N, C-alpha and C positions, 0 to 999 in steps of 0.2 A: 312862869306861872304854871301849876299843875292843872289837872283836869278834873271837871265835875261831871258826874252822869246824872241826868234828870230822868226819872222814870214815871211815866204816866200809867197808873194802874187802874184806871176807870174802864169800864166797858163802853162808856160814851166818849166819843172823840172830843166833844165840846162840853163835857159835864162840868160841874162847878169844881172839882178838884183839878181838872185840866186847865180851867181858866186860871185858877190861883197858882198853879205851878208854872204857867207860862209868864205870869207876872214875876215870879221869883227868878225864873231864868233871865228874863229881861233885866232885872235888877243886878244879877251877877254879871251879866255881859256888859252892863253899864260901867262896871269898874274893871273891865277887860278880862273877866274869866273866860276860859275855854270850856264851854258847856256842850256835851253831847246829849241830845234828846232821844229817848227810847219810848216808843208807844208799844205797850205789851199786847194790846188787842191786835196789832198788825204782825206779831211775831208768831211763828210756829214753834211752840215750846210744849213738850210732853210733860205730864206730871212726872215726879220721881217714881221710878218703878222698883226701887230698893233691890236692884240686881247687884249692887256693890262692885261694879267694875271699877269704881274709884279708888278701891283699896290698893290697887297696883301703883298708881302714879298720882292720886289725888285729883283725877280729872274724870268727869262723868263720860261714860261710854255711849250714851245716847247721842247720836248725831242729828242735831236740829239747831235752831236759832240761838239756843242757850250758850252754845260754844262762843259765839262772839261776845255775849254778855260776860261770860267767865273772864275772857281777856280784858274786857273793858273794866270791870271791877278792879282787877289787879293793877291796871294802869292809872287808877283814878284816886285822887286824894279826898274827894267828897262825894256823897250821894244825896240828891234830892228825891225824895219819894213821895208821891201822891196818890191816896187811895180813898174812895168813899167807905163808909162803914155798911157791911152787910151782916146782920146777925151778931153784932158787937165784935166783928173781926174785919180784916182787910178783905178786898175783893178776891174772887177766885183767881183772876189774872195774876194778881200780885202774889197770892200764896203759892201758886204753882212755881212762879220764878223763885220764891224764897226756898221752897222745898228742894229745888234743884241745886241750891247752894249747899246741900249736904255734901257734896263732893269737896267743896272748900273746907267744911267742917272736918271731914275725914283727913284731908291733907294736914290741916292745922293740928289736930288732936292725936290722930292715929300715926300718921307717917312722921310728922315733925315732932311729935310727943310734947306739944305744948299743954302744960297742966290745965285742967279745967279751972275756969275762974281767974286765969292769969291774963291780964290785959296787956297788950303791946299796941296801943293806939297809934295808928299812922295818919289819921284824918277824922273827919266829922260827918255826921248825917243830919239832914233836916227832914222832917215828916210833916206833911200837910194832909189834913183829912176833914171831911164834913160828914155829918150824920142828920138824918131827917128828924129824929126826936130831940128832946132836951133832957134825957136822962143823966143822972149824976155820974153813973159809971160807963156812959156810952162809949168812951174811948180806951177803957182800961185794958181790954183784951188785946186791942190792936197795938197799943203802946208796948205791951210786954213782948209781943211777937216782933215788933219792929226793932226793939232794943236788942234782942238776941240775934236777929238777923244782921244787924250792923256789927255786932261784936265778932261774928263769924268773919266779917270782912276786916276786921281790926279797926273799926270805926266806932266813935262814941256819938250817941244821940246829943246833938248839940241844942237843938230847939225843936218844938213842935207847935204848929199852927193848927188849932182845932176849933171847928165852927159848927155849932148846933143849929137845928132848925132849918136846914137846907136840904131839899129833895129833888124837885124838878129842875131840869136843865135850864140854866140861865138865872136862876134865883139869886145867884151870888151877885149879880149886877145891881141888885137893890141895896147892897151893902158896899159902897165904894171904899169904906174904911178898911174892909177886908182886903181889897184889891191893893190898896196902898201899903197895908201892912206886909202883904206878901212881897211886893216890889222891894220895900225897904230891907225886909228880911233877907232877900236874895243878895242884896248888896253886902249886908253885915256877914252874911254866911261866907261869901267869897273873901272878904277881908280877913274874917277869923281864920280861914284856912291858909291864906297865902301871905298875910302880913304878920303872922305870929301872934295874934290877939288870943289872950288866954280865956276870954269869955266863954262860959258854958252855961247854958240854961236848960233844965230838964224839959 
């Protein structure tokens, strides 16, 4: 069985998205998936500096903790990403990590010359997010960002778990159905990745 990377993108170690992602990880592990957990707030990752050292070999020239993430992404068949919504977008921790994947984009489209828009999916992504308000378009911006981030990794967005009206730490525990849904989705995600399931939900 391949590997799943679970990325905690909240600035809070025990925030609502972290709780939900831990449930999804537990679900995946319940069906014997190999899951590597990454807490972005604990990592030293510079923003992209647009120096384009990646044009030579498709690898970022900034030497920090992103180098390990780069390798982890290439080794993995699935990504679970959890981030709260800030100003209708993902957290700063999450966006910095995504922007550093410009090196992978350069490798794919400039060095390997894969045409823009040509997908060669090798795995799937799961996105978990919460927002404090109940706006109709609350998740629209983040979903677009996540979709194109995953496409750079040759992954397709398999499913999104999106919950409105959650803000302060621990509020998700008032909704045990969200915790159960995350756990069961983690199991389904692992099965979809490694058992050949064709199911895909936007």
